[in-house]
N, C-alpha and C positions, 0 to 999 in steps of 0.2 A: 243321761244318755249312755248307751253302751257303745264304746268305740272299737275301732279295728286295731289290729296289731301294727307294728312299725311306728314310724314317727310322722313323716310328711303326710301320708294318706290318713293316718289317725287324726292328726290335727286338722287337716282340711275337711274331713268328714264331720268332725266335731263342730267346726265353725259353720259349715253348711246347715247342719241339723239344728244347731243352737239358734242360728239366724231365722230359720223357718219357724221354730217354736216361739221365739221372741216376737216375731211379726204376727203371731196368733195370740199374743198375750199369755203365753204359757211360760212361766219362769223356768229357767234351766240353771241348776245349781252346780253342775259339774258332770263328770263322766267316770265310767269304769272302763278300763281297757282290757280286752279279752283276747285269748289265744296267742299270747306272746311266747316266742321261742325262749328256751332256757339257755341257748348258746348262740354264738356267732355275733356278727356285727349288730343285728337287730334283736339282740337278747333282751330279756325283760329288764335287766339292770341298766343297759345302755338306753333303752327306750324310756324307762322310768326317769332317768336323769334328764334327758332332753325334754320330755313332756312336762315334768315338774318345773323345769326352767321356763318353758313356754307359758304355763299357767301363772307362774309368779310374776312374769314380766308383762304378758299380754292379756291375761284373764284374771286379774287379782281378786275379783269378786266370785270367781268360780274355782272349783277344785277337781283334782284327779283323786277320786276316792279309793282307787285300788287298781291293781294290775294282776290279772289272772293268767297264769302260765298255760301253755298247751298241756293237756293232760293225756298222755299217751294211751292209757287204758280206755279213755272215752273215744278217742279217734278209732282205735281198733274195733270197739263195740259198735260205733256208728257205721263203719265200713261193713262189718258183718251183717248188721241189720239191713243196710242198703242192698247188699247182694242177696238178701233173703236166705242167708246161711243158717238162720234160726228156724228150727223145725216146727215148733208149735206156738200157738197164741200165748200159752202160759209161759213158755220160754222167752218169747218176745217181751212179755210184761215183766218178767223177772229181770231180764237184761236191762230194760228201760229203768226199772226201779234202782238197780245197782248203779247205772250211769247217773241217775239223779242224785243218789247218795254221795257218789264220788265228787260230783260237781259242787254240791252243797258244802261238803267238807272242805274242799279247796277254796271255795268262795269265802267261807267264814274265816279262813286264814289270811286271805289276801285283800279283803275289802272291809273298809271301816263303816259297817252298817249303822252303828250308833251315831256316827258323825253325819251320815246321810239323813237319818231320821231327824236329828236335831236341826240341821240346816233346812231341811224341807219344811219342818214345822215353823221355823223362823220366817222363811220366805212366804209361806202360806198366810201366816198372821199379818205380815206386811201387805200382802196382796189384798187381803180382806179389809184392812184399815184404809188402804188407798181407794178401794171401790166404795166403801161406806162414806168416805169423805167426798168422793165425786157424786154419789147419790144425794148426799145432804146438800152439797153445793147446787146440784141441779134442781132440787126441790125449792131451795131458797130463791134461786134465779127465777123459777117458774112462778112462785108466789109474788115476787116483786113485779113481774111482768103483768100478772093478773090484777094487781092492785093499781096499776097505772092507768 
């Protein structure tokens, strides 16, 4: 899941969304927290400390995979695009591509993508094993009932 900035709302939103997906049998392995301030009480460092503590105590099977700071250049570019200060379609495309490059660069510094992929693969394999076992159990029970 991709979480909000801050602590309380970020944790509450994570729990709400994780519960929704769990009730739909979609495994949730953790979260990435986005647009965190670099300064102040709700700075990335303060939020990271509190959220890491929450996950270790209350969600030990899930992880916070990363914390992405606010990227000032992206905010400025988004605002310019929203105000339609960009003159041509080509300029809009170039601005969008520059924004994407900036985000990908920051994302790769702040998020442990390899750990996400490893954990996702592990959870996926476990999910498949459980469903295969349930299918096998169902067919055994079905054959038993047919033989009686």
